[in-house]
C-alpha positions as MATLAB code, in Angstrom:
seq = 'MPSKVTGQVRLFAAPERFSSRTTYFLKILVVSLRATPIFPHWNRGRLVSPLQLARRETKRCPLTDPTPHDDLAETSCGYVTLLGAPNVGKSTLLNAFVGQDLSIVTSKAQTTWHRITGIRTTARCQAIFLHTPGILPPRGLLHRSLLFSAEEAVKEADVVVVICDPLQNTGNAERKQIEGILALGSGMRIGVVNKVDASDPGRIERERAWLDQLRVASAYLVSATHRTGLEPLVEELERNLPEGPFLYPGDEVATAPERFFVSEMVREAIFEQFREEVPYASICRVEDFRESGERTYIQVTIYVERSSQKGILIGDGGASIRSLGTIARKRIQRFLGCPVYLDLWVKVLPNWRRKPEQLRRLGIPVAHDDRAR';
ca = [
     160.038   85.006  146.818;
     157.211   86.981  145.294;
     157.072   87.750  141.561;
     156.996   91.430  140.627;
     154.203   90.866  138.134;
     151.686   88.514  139.686;
     152.720   87.977  143.266;
     153.112   84.262  142.668;
     155.413   82.271  144.957;
     158.166   80.437  143.145;
     159.776   77.541  144.983;
     163.352   77.384  143.678;
     164.331   74.641  146.091;
     161.974   72.229  147.841;
     162.029   68.805  149.503;
     161.405   65.940  147.172;
     158.090   65.110  148.846;
     155.605   67.023  150.902;
     152.818   65.538  152.929;
     149.401   65.893  151.286;
     148.261   68.369  153.984;
     151.400   70.521  153.484;
     150.878   70.463  149.694;
     147.244   71.467  150.211;
     148.092   74.577  152.239;
     150.978   75.533  149.894;
     148.481   75.547  146.984;
     146.114   77.767  148.956;
     149.004   80.123  149.787;
     150.082   80.423  146.139;
     146.526   81.048  144.957;
     145.999   83.662  147.634;
     149.121   85.561  146.682;
     148.157   85.401  143.011;
     144.967   87.265  143.900;
     146.784   90.034  145.808;
     147.693   93.182  143.840;
     151.105   94.455  144.915;
     151.552   97.352  142.533;
     149.265  100.428  142.053;
     149.137   99.917  138.261;
     148.273   96.225  138.484;
     144.715   97.067  137.427;
     145.860   97.485  133.812;
     145.991   93.726  133.575;
     143.679   92.690  136.368;
     141.568   89.610  136.199;
     137.784   89.910  135.864;
     135.842   88.851  138.916;
     132.086   88.460  139.394;
     132.242   90.908  142.315;
     133.659   93.550  140.023;
     131.099   92.741  137.339;
     128.256   92.749  139.806;
     129.185   96.324  140.707;
     128.820   97.090  137.020;
     125.199   95.869  137.242;
     125.642   92.838  134.951;
     123.255   89.915  135.263;
     124.063   87.070  137.563;
     123.662   83.506  136.315;
     121.025   81.440  138.148;
     123.323   78.434  137.835;
     126.079   80.087  139.851;
     126.023   79.470  143.593;
     127.704   82.521  145.205;
     128.003   80.795  148.593;
     131.643   81.136  149.789;
     133.416   77.853  150.400;
     135.207   76.686  153.510;
     138.883   76.253  152.528;
     139.207   73.326  155.003;
     136.140   71.478  153.732;
     136.338   68.770  151.070;
     136.269   70.381  147.610;
     136.660   69.343  143.985;
     138.340   71.204  141.185;
     139.165   70.359  137.587;
     139.361   71.319  133.934;
     136.385   71.027  131.547;
     137.142   71.432  127.850;
     134.397   72.504  125.468;
     134.896   70.892  122.057;
     132.939   71.009  118.814;
     132.623   72.212  115.261;
     132.371   75.973  114.543;
     129.120   77.757  115.508;
     127.648   74.902  117.569;
     127.182   77.227  120.606;
     130.385   76.695  122.634;
     130.655   80.419  123.390;
     127.039   80.744  124.470;
     127.428   77.648  126.650;
     130.600   79.026  128.326;
     128.876   82.351  128.976;
     125.913   80.495  130.522;
     128.199   78.400  132.770;
     130.081   81.346  134.273;
     127.215   83.847  134.191;
     129.163   86.505  132.201;
     129.790   87.249  128.544;
     133.398   86.148  128.206;
     133.352   84.881  124.626;
     132.322   86.428  121.301;
     128.885   85.321  120.139;
     128.075   86.088  116.496;
     126.257   84.432  113.617;
     129.563   83.898  111.810;
     131.561   80.727  112.228;
     135.141   80.379  113.523;
     135.190   83.613  115.573;
     137.057   82.128  118.540;
     140.804   82.459  117.938;
     142.115   82.282  121.486;
     141.585   79.635  124.086;
     139.385   81.301  126.721;
     139.368   80.115  130.340;
     136.215   80.625  132.358;
     135.805   79.764  136.040;
     132.651   78.686  137.814;
     132.947   78.367  141.610;
     130.269   77.054  143.947;
     130.439   76.115  147.635;
     132.232   72.832  147.063;
     133.325   72.808  143.428;
     135.426   74.839  141.038;
     135.038   74.070  137.299;
     137.681   75.626  135.033;
     136.277   75.727  131.502;
     138.581   75.728  128.533;
     136.777   77.146  125.477;
     138.425   75.966  122.293;
     138.211   77.266  118.694;
     135.798   75.441  116.374;
     137.218   72.302  114.817;
     137.759   72.285  111.058;
     140.225   70.428  108.827;
     143.286   72.772  108.814;
     143.622   74.881  105.642;
     146.538   77.118  106.639;
     148.844   78.091  109.440;
     146.163   79.952  111.437;
     143.804   76.974  111.270;
     146.583   74.585  112.255;
     147.359   76.852  115.216;
     143.724   76.897  116.287;
     143.662   73.125  116.022;
     146.793   72.866  118.141;
     145.141   74.976  120.795;
     142.139   72.606  120.911;
     144.413   69.541  121.110;
     146.305   70.953  124.091;
     143.018   71.749  125.884;
     141.758   68.182  125.429;
     145.024   66.795  126.815;
     144.548   68.922  129.977;
     140.892   68.076  130.540;
     139.450   66.046  133.369;
     136.148   66.162  131.448;
     135.577   66.865  127.707;
     132.170   68.212  126.693;
     131.498   67.419  123.026;
     128.938   69.856  121.701;
     126.976   69.354  118.505;
     124.314   71.317  116.637;
     121.455   69.434  114.952;
     120.701   72.462  112.783;
     124.072   72.048  111.027;
     125.079   69.402  108.585;
     128.466   68.731  110.044;
     130.587   66.918  107.465;
     132.462   63.668  107.866;
     135.793   65.492  107.728;
     134.899   67.664  110.725;
     133.576   64.701  112.654;
     136.766   62.701  111.986;
     138.826   65.669  113.112;
     136.936   65.844  116.369;
     137.258   62.089  116.892;
     141.029   62.330  116.385;
     141.411   65.166  118.861;
     139.332   63.276  121.474;
     141.717   60.324  121.158;
     144.540   62.521  122.460;
     142.968   62.944  125.899;
     142.022   60.660  128.746;
     139.249   62.708  130.332;
     135.713   61.575  130.764;
     133.464   62.445  127.783;
     130.069   64.042  128.049;
     127.885   64.805  125.024;
     125.669   67.855  124.522;
     123.105   68.377  121.757;
     122.518   72.101  121.698;
     119.757   74.234  120.108;
     117.146   71.498  120.617;
     114.497   74.186  121.005;
     114.823   74.972  117.255;
     115.416   71.462  115.858;
     113.281   68.475  114.890;
     113.511   65.045  116.605;
     115.112   63.350  113.602;
     118.097   65.678  113.573;
     118.472   65.450  117.347;
     118.536   61.693  117.133;
     121.174   61.808  114.420;
     123.498   63.812  116.700;
     122.819   61.539  119.668;
     123.759   58.513  117.568;
     127.067   60.173  116.702;
     127.736   60.972  120.357;
     127.110   57.297  121.157;
     129.837   56.408  118.651;
     132.207   58.635  120.582;
     131.463   56.605  123.728;
     130.301   59.518  125.834;
     129.320   58.605  129.386;
     126.069   60.547  129.026;
     124.354   62.969  126.660;
     122.220   66.020  127.423;
     119.740   67.969  125.314;
     120.032   71.715  125.996;
     119.403   75.162  124.678;
     122.332   77.360  125.714;
     120.596   80.481  124.453;
     117.495   79.934  126.573;
     119.424   78.359  129.492;
     117.267   75.203  129.448;
     118.573   71.755  130.336;
     121.788   73.119  131.843;
     121.313   72.293  135.538;
     121.537   68.453  135.118;
     124.571   68.974  132.881;
     126.265   71.137  135.516;
     125.524   68.605  138.232;
     127.074   65.829  136.113;
     130.220   67.919  135.539;
     130.638   68.655  139.212;
     130.234   64.976  140.173;
     133.092   64.003  137.876;
     135.740   66.571  138.796;
     138.586   65.272  140.990;
     138.875   66.154  144.658;
     141.298   68.945  145.444;
     141.680   72.571  146.578;
     140.477   75.408  144.425;
     143.094   76.706  142.016;
     141.629   80.243  141.788;
     139.980   82.605  144.250;
     136.252   82.046  144.425;
     135.374   85.474  143.020;
     137.245   85.112  139.713;
     135.372   84.166  136.553;
     138.276   84.399  134.045;
     142.048   84.142  133.870;
     142.599   86.673  131.107;
     143.125   90.388  131.914;
     140.716   93.134  130.975;
     142.945   94.108  128.035;
     142.126   90.794  126.353;
     138.394   91.228  126.677;
     138.595   94.801  125.424;
     140.388   93.611  122.257;
     137.763   90.877  121.795;
     134.959   93.430  122.019;
     136.498   95.394  119.204;
     136.927   92.261  117.135;
     133.331   91.268  117.843;
     132.162   94.642  116.497;
     134.247   94.051  113.348;
     132.555   90.696  112.768;
     129.148   92.296  113.131;
     129.788   95.340  110.963;
     131.866   93.931  108.073;
     131.473   91.000  105.738;
     133.411   88.451  103.767;
     137.196   88.470  104.221;
     137.692   91.584  106.363;
     136.651   90.126  109.779;
     138.769   87.007  109.254;
     141.804   89.094  108.214;
     141.540   91.405  111.219;
     143.031   90.918  114.665;
     143.153   93.408  117.534;
     145.742   94.221  120.192;
     145.528   96.676  123.047;
     148.607   98.925  122.889;
     147.765  101.298  125.744;
     145.390  101.067  128.710;
     145.539  104.057  131.085;
     143.134  105.025  133.839;
     143.402  108.765  134.374;
     140.775  110.560  136.372;
     137.221  109.613  135.438;
     137.995  108.413  131.899;
     140.070  105.432  130.771;
     142.207  105.855  127.651;
     142.507  102.716  125.525;
     144.437  102.445  122.281;
     143.687   99.429  120.097;
     145.490   98.538  116.897;
     143.545   96.542  114.293;
     145.930   94.577  112.091;
     144.867   93.542  108.591;
     146.734   91.832  105.775;
     146.231   94.178  102.834;
     145.844   97.891  102.172;
     142.462   97.305  100.540;
     141.165   95.799  103.840;
     142.467   98.821  105.702;
     140.529  101.114  103.349;
     137.310   99.135  103.954;
     137.706   99.365  107.755;
     138.344  103.159  107.635;
     135.647  103.879  105.065;
     134.914  107.079  103.155;
     136.162  110.014  105.257;
     136.630  107.673  108.233;
     132.904  106.878  108.498;
     133.332  103.154  109.015;
     136.006  103.398  111.688;
     133.972  105.979  113.596;
     130.928  103.736  113.518;
     132.991  100.757  114.622;
     134.509  102.820  117.467;
     131.111  103.945  118.704;
     129.760  100.364  118.862;
     132.907   98.966  120.543;
     133.219  101.912  122.985;
     129.684  101.422  124.324;
     130.365   97.766  125.017;
     133.694   98.461  126.662;
     132.138  101.156  128.860;
     129.450   98.733  130.021;
     132.155   96.128  130.702;
     134.480   98.488  132.633;
     131.755  100.538  134.233;
     133.420  103.885  133.425;
     133.737  106.416  130.549;
     136.243  105.340  127.917;
     138.238  107.179  125.236;
     138.744  104.532  122.553;
     141.559  105.306  120.101;
     141.457  102.911  117.135;
     144.345  102.521  114.697;
     144.439  100.320  111.571;
     147.742   98.939  110.351;
     148.729   96.529  107.614;
     150.673   93.455  108.743;
     151.129   91.544  105.477;
     150.149   87.856  105.601;
     150.098   87.753  109.418;
     147.913   84.604  109.317;
     150.692   82.743  107.497;
     153.660   83.761  109.638;
     154.459   81.894  112.878;
     156.312   84.817  114.445;
     153.378   87.161  113.855;
     150.874   84.711  115.256;
     152.930   84.294  118.419;
     153.303   88.077  118.684;
     149.499   88.395  118.496;
     148.989   85.783  121.227;
     148.056   82.766  119.114;
     149.994   79.577  120.047;
     151.770   77.868  117.142;
     152.281   74.125  116.904;
     155.886   72.920  117.287;
     155.982   71.624  113.676;
     155.129   75.104  112.389;
     157.481   77.190  114.504;
     160.438   76.793  112.142;
     158.489   77.614  109.030;
];
């Protein structure tokens, strides 16, 4: 029975056990139906695929093997969780793995607020990357919610990639927090020392020693920005993913709809254009996404916590919000490959970072212990 939204098959009644071959083909059937649009307006929430992005003339990643796989051949598929302190390069590494800019990359720390899933498919392997928020000791409901998201991703992982940055002086509290989260999962651990192109040997060795304490199976020295040292790391990941059929069509690079990435592009522009508390008090939600003729109409609401923050975002005579809209619109147009009318609204949602119901409404998972608060 197909779902009206995604086309997924839901088995309401099934035998207690299927043969492995029957289960294999059922999985392929479900995944195929998930990829099939059954309504004309499905494109408002469509997934982003490398074929779509290639038509938009984005760069392909040299690490990505576009060779189509044989569904009947032996394949491997599994989850890879990217874990680390804020600003160690998890976003840049995810973007390098999948060959597209899926995650915000800024000089500011703690910019990832949603768990982002990226997919890298080659001829015989599909790696599903779970990009988690940066790990910090929780200082409020939002931070506890981000920590909860990271914990769940580690529990799901077949492989956990622990990323560290020798240019940072990561404190003992952050390291202890990461160690505690790692203990929740059973996946294989691989260590990555990023930004080695800009660091000295002493700092690199310090991070390698810490990774040894975490009992990683192996450690790699890489530069995610310059795409160096990544091929051996990718080969190691592929060798350690379990055998099984692909869970997603080979041409998908993300599980989130375009609406999500549009809202992230607006938030990325906020982080670049504003300072201090305003970016961290702002969150975006796409309220309307309509393709009409040659131009796509997109309405995005930016929620802030106080009226003073709203005034800063709008600026004198609306100058700041116009500048923000221009920057974000150009990025969105490159991403969608079509002209865009971007309609930005700013609204005050008092203390949204401290209210579980508001976080859930804005798409941020809340830990069970915090849901009743």
